[in-house]
Each structure stands twice: as C-alpha cells, then as structure tokens.
N, C-alpha and C positions, 0 to 999 in steps of 0.2 A: 661341365667345367667352363667358366667364361674365358674369353680370349686372353685377358691379362694373366690369369692363373696358369693357363696352358703354356704361355710363353715363358713364365717364370719357372715352372716345374721342368719344362724342356731344357732350360738353361742349367738347372741344378743337375739333371741327369747327364748333360754334356760335360759338366765339370767333374762328375763322378767318373765318367769315362777317362778324363784326363788323369785323375788321381789313381785309378786302377792301372792305367798304363804305366804310371810312375812306380807304384809299389809292386805290382805283380811282375813286371819285366825285371825289376831289380832283384826280386826273389829267385827268378829262374836263370839269371846270368851264369852262376856256377855250372848248372846243368848244360846250358848252351855251349859254354866254353869246353866242357868235357866231351860232349857228343860231337862237336864240330872241330875239336882240336884247335881252339883259338887261344892266342896268348892274352895276357892281361892287357897289353897295349891295344890289341884288336878289340877287346871288350870295352876298353875305354873309349875308343873311337865310335863304337856302336852307341854307347851311352851319350856321347857328345852330340849325336844326330838329333836326339830328343830335345836338347837345349838349343840346337841350331835352328831346327824347324819352327820352334815356338815363336821367337822374336821376328823371324822373317815373315810369317803369315800374319802376325799381329800388326806389323807396320803396313804391309800391303793391304790387309783388311781395313785398317784405319783410313788409308788413302782412298779406297774405293767404296767405303761403307755407304755414303750418301748417293753414290752413283749407281751401284748395283743393288743395294739394300742388304740388310742383315740376313734375310731369308736365303738369298743366293750364297752368301758366305757360309751359312750353316749347311746348305746342300753340299758344298765342297767339303765341309768338315766330315759329313757322313761318308762321302766317297773316300776321303783320305784315311779316316779311322777304319772303315770296312776293309779297304784294300791293304792297309798296313797290317791289320790283324791276320788276314789271309796269307799275305806274303811271309809274315813271321812264322806261321805254322808250316807252310808248304815250300818255302824257298830252299831251305837246307844248305845255305851257303853264306859265307861272310858278306859278300856283296849284297845278297838278298836281304840280310839283316840290316845292313847300312841303309838301304833304300826303304825298308819297311819301317824302321825307327824314325827316319826323316819324315815319312808320310804321317805317322802318328803325331810327331811333333808339330807338323803343319796343321793337322786337325785340331790339336790342342790350342794353338795360337789363334785359329779362327774362332774358337769358342770365346776366348777373351775379347777378341776384336768385335764380335757381333753382340755378345750378351751384356757386356758392361754398358755400352751406350743405350741399349734397349731398356735396361733397368733405369738408367738415368732419365730417359724420356718418358717412361710409363709412370714413374712415381715422383711425388713432389716432396721437397724439403726434408724433414726428419724421417719421413717414411722411406724416402729414397736411400738414406744412410742405413736405415734398418734392413731394407731388402738387399742392399749391396753387401752388408755383412753376412746376411743369411745365405746369399748366393755363394759367397766365398768360404763359408763354413764347410762346404762340401769338398773342398780340396783336402784339408786335414781329415775331415770325416771320411772321405773316400779312401784315404791312405790307411786309416784304421780298418775299414771294411776289407780292403785289398790285402792287407797284411794278415788279418785273421783268416780270410778265405784261402790265401796261398798256403798258410800254415796248416789249415784243415785238409786241403786237397793233397798236400805233400804227405801229411800223416796217413791219409787214405791210400797212399801210393798211386795217386792219379798222375798221369803224365803232365809235363810242362805244357804240352799242346792243349790239354783240357783247361789249364789255368788261363792260357791266352784266349781260348774260346769264351771264357767268362767275361772278358772285356766287351764282347759283342752284345751282351745283354743290355747294359745301359745305352749302348750305341743305337740299338734298334728302338729302345723306348723313346729316346730324345728325337730320333728320326720321325717316329709316329706323332709325337706331341707337336713338333714343328710343321708337320705336313699340312699344306694348304693355308698356313697362317700368314697374315701380312704384318710387317714390322711397323712400329709407330713412327710418326714424323718427328723431326727434331723440335724440341721445345723452343730453342733459341735460333732465330733465323740465320744469324751469322755462322752458327755451328754447322750448317749444312753446306757451307762453301769453303773450299780449300784456302782461299785468300783470307777469309775470316779466321780459319783455324791457324794458319801460319802467323797472322798478325798477333793473335793471342799467345801463341807459343814463343814469340820473340820477346815477351814481356819479362822483366826481371823476376817476377814471382814464379813464372813457369820454369825458368832456367834454374832458379833456386830449388824448386821442387824436384827437378831432375837430379841434382846433386844429392838431395835427401833420399830420393828413391834408390840411387845406387848404394847408399849406405844401409838403408833399411832392408833391402833385399839380401845383401851379403850378411847382415846381422842375423837374418832369419835362416837362410839356407846354408851359410858357412859352417857355423858350429854343428848344425844338424848332420851335415855330411861327415864330420870328423869325430864328433863327440862319442859315438858308439865305439869306435876303434880305441879311443883314449880311455874311456871309462871301463872298458872290458878288463883292464888291468887294475882297476881300483876296487873291485869287489861288488860293483853295481851290475845289474843285468841290462845290457844295451837295448834289447827288444822291449823291456818294460819301460825304459826311459823314452824310447820312441813312441810307444803306445800312450804313455802319460802325457807327453808333449802334444802329440797330434789330437788326442782325445780332448784335452783341456782347451786347445785352440778352437776346436769345433764348437764346444759348449760356450766359450767366451764370445765367439762370433754370432752365435744364436741370439745372445742378449746384447749384442753390440749397438743396436739401434737406440735403446734406452740410454746407454752410456754416452753415445754421441749427442743425443738430444740434450743431455744434462751438461756436458762439458765442451761441446763443439768438437770438430775434428782436431783443431789445434791443441786443445787440452788433452784429448785422448792420445794423440801422437807424442806429446811431451811426457805424459805419465807412462806410456809404453816404453819410451827410451830409458826412463829411470829403472823400470822393472827389468828390462832386457839387460841393462848394464849390471844390475845386481845378480841376475841369473848367470851371465857369462863369467862374472868374477867368482861366484860360488863354484861353478864348474871347474875353474882354474885352481881352486884352493882346497876343495873338499873331496873326500872319498867315501866309499861305502854308502850308508843310508842317507847321508847328507846330500848325495848326488841327486836323490829324488826331490829334495827340497829345492835344490838348484833348478831342476827341471820344471817345477811349478812356477817359480819366478820367471824363468826364461819363456815358458809357454804363454803366460799371461802378458808378458812384454811384447813378444813378436806377433801375437794373435791379431792385433788390430792394425799392424803396419800396412799390409798390402791392400785390404779393402778400403781403408780410410785414406790412403794416398790416392787411390782411384776416385773415391768419393769426394775428396778435396778438390781434385781437378774438375769433376762434374759440377760441383756446387759453387766453388769460388772462381773458377776460370771456365765458365760454360761455353764461351765462344770457341775454345779449342776443340770442342766437339768430340766425335768418335776418334779422330786422329790423335788428339791430345791424350786421351785415355790409353790408346794403343802405344803411343810413344813412351809414356811413363812406364807402362808394363814392360815394354821391350828393353828400356834402360835397366830395369830391375833384373831381367833375365841375362842381358849382356854382362852386367856387373857380376852376377853370380858365376858365369862361365870364365870371365877374366880373372876373378879373384881365386878360383880353385887352385891353379898352379902356384899362385903367390903363397897361399896358405900351405900348400905342399912343401914349398921351399922353406917356409918358416919352420915346419916340422923337421925337415932334413937338417937345418942349421942348429935347431935346439937339440936334436939327437947327437950331433957331432960335439956340441958344447957339453952335453950331459955325459957322453962317453969319456970325454977328457977328464971328468971328475972321478972316473973309475966305476961308474954305475953300469950294470949289465942287465939283460933279460927284461922281465916285467917291470922292474923298478926303473930301468932306463926309459922304457916306453911311457910309463905313467908320468915321470918327472918332465920328460921332454914334451909330452902332449899337453900337460897342464901349463907349461911355460908358453906354448903356442896359444892356448886359450887365454892366457894372461895378456898376450899381445893383442888378441882379438877384442879385448875389453875396450880398446881405444875406439873401435867403430861405434858401438852404441853410446859411449861417453861423448863422442863428437856430436852425435845426434841430440843429446841433451842440450848442448849449446845452440845448435841450429834450430831446434824446435822451440826453444825459449825465444829466440829472435823472431821466429814465425808467429808465435803467440802474440807478441806485441805488435808485429807488422800488420797482421790481420785485424787486430783490435783498432789500430790507427786507421786502417782503410775503412772499417765499419763506421768509425766516428766521422770520417770525412764524408762517407756516403749518406750518413744520417743528417 
C-alpha cells in the first residue's frame, strides 16, 4: 500500500471511529442511565461533552497543524479515543462518563482537524473534491454500521461494555495505518502561516461561508435529532428513516466527486439546498409511507453540505489552510449545539399551541412536531438564497481571475 492510500484509508477508519462513538454511545444511553441511576438531564450533559470536545480540538488542531504536524494530532486522537473508550467501560460513575465522552469528542475533532487538510494537500482539483466526499461518506456510513452492530449485539444480549469495545477496533486500525507516516506539506505557501490563514479568513467570502456553514449544519443535524421522535407518531418507523437517510448519504458522497466536477461546489450546494428544503417541507406535511419519500429528498439534500463546504474552503480560499477548514467545521458543530435548545423551545411552544386546540396524545405530538419541522423549513430555504448569491459571486470572481 503506497503512502497516499495509507493516509487516506487511515483517515477513513478514524472517521468510522467517530461515527461508531456517535451511534453506539447513543444506543447504550438508556442502559447507562438505568445501571448508574442517571437522570435525563445528566444523560444530556454526557451527550453534550461529545459536541463540546469536537469543536475545541478542531480549532486547536487547526491552529497548531502546521507547527506540530497532522501526525502528532492523530497520535493525540489515538490516545483520546483509547482512553475515552476504557474510561467509559471501567469508570462506573457520572463524572467518569463526562470525562470519557469529552475525551472521545476531542479525538473526533482531531480527526477532522488533521485529515481534512491532509486530503486537500495530497490531492489536486476535482480529485480533491472526490476524495473529500469519499472521506466524509464514512460518517453516515459508520452510523449505519454502528446502528446495525448495536442492534445485533443487543439482540445477542451482549453487554453495553462489549458494544463500547467495538469502537476500539477501527481505533487500532487507524493507529496502525498512521504509524510511522509523515504528513504532506501545504500546497499553498501562505496556508502554512497563521498570518496568511487569518488574512484569508477575514475576507468577505470566508465570513459569508461561516454564515452558510451555521445554516447547513443545523439543516443536516437539526431535523435528524428530532424527526424520529416526531415521525414515531405518524406511522413511519424512525429507525428505518435513520437507516435510509444515513445510507443514502453515504452512497451519495461516494459519487460526490463526479457531481462536483460537473456542477462545481457552488452548483452542488445550491442544488442541495433545494432538495433539503423539499425534504424538510415533506417531513412537516406528510405521514406514513410518504415520510420515506421525504427522507430520500432530505438525505440527497444534506449529503453534500459538509464535505463540499470544507472542499469549497480548501479549493476557493486555499490560503486559509488547515485553520480555515477547522474553523468552518467548528462553526458547524457550535451551530448544532446552539440550535438544539432553540428547536426544543419551538417544540414546547407548538405543543402548547396545539393543546389549546384540544388535541391530545399521539395526535398532539404529531401536529406539534410537524409544526416545528415547518418552522425548520426556513433554514434550508434561506440557504437557497445564500447559495444563489454564492453561485454568481464565484462566477464573477472566476471571470475576473480569467
């Protein structure tokens, strides 16, 4: 296996580790709560550590990437993932779970901070977009693997500790693949200096993309967090919806390079915003079998957001370097964490309004939930406007450069 492939495959297994930590830990939370007598609020705080550690290490990793190198950052990721897994299994306490989840979150953020710029530096042009999409396909792909694995192990009556041990497998694989490997040098000279990074990040285009990233992230992760709870009352199967969405996202990202080559990142992002808007709107109005149609539109819409926002920064604002890619990713994660309580408040308000109409039980849950999803349509609809502006903005910049 040549060095380029070894680095890329190592990155993929590191992202599978991230995805398994997301899906398997979510699956065992009820058991943890029962065994350790934890409240829902305490479980919520444990979950929040995953989202907190992610952006912290992404930003720090981006700042030090060219100083210490991607190899060192991934060495820390192995340490954080390994220790986080062991602490989860053996701590047996609320505080231990807080620390272990934070460590795993830090390891996940290191993966994004080190692997995104590595892929941007190893591959050129349309091949870079192709490999960036194929790298990021392993987050939804890993969630599918983790969900099926967790369901199988639960069905076999294996303990939650055994499920957590499963996360160690891709951790050891990526540790082996990265062992002894040197990271590539930055393609753009200014990308290797913090002054060059900050100068590029203060440009109107980068600031505009930060706003777009906040909206693309919450469009992707917001409905996914709540749609299962809402659609459970509509006759659809939430787990099938989740599998359909994540499975389609993985397949779409596998073929993402060819689509980006044909339409450029700007065209792909605009088309994605249109499909995501249709998907969220259908979620807010349809029940039963039509919910699966909504899931298809939604999955095809959000599949290209994250990898192509990162790819856009690497391709169109290369001087921002590893730091620029890390900051964009961190904005997405922070946006997701900030919007969760806001969406929760929308649901509470819609439940109050729906109850005032005399509805109760499952009917109340469904009507209120769909009203909240109707409000969420504003997010991807706003992106249609923003990405239309971006399309013509980049077209103008290309004409000026030509």
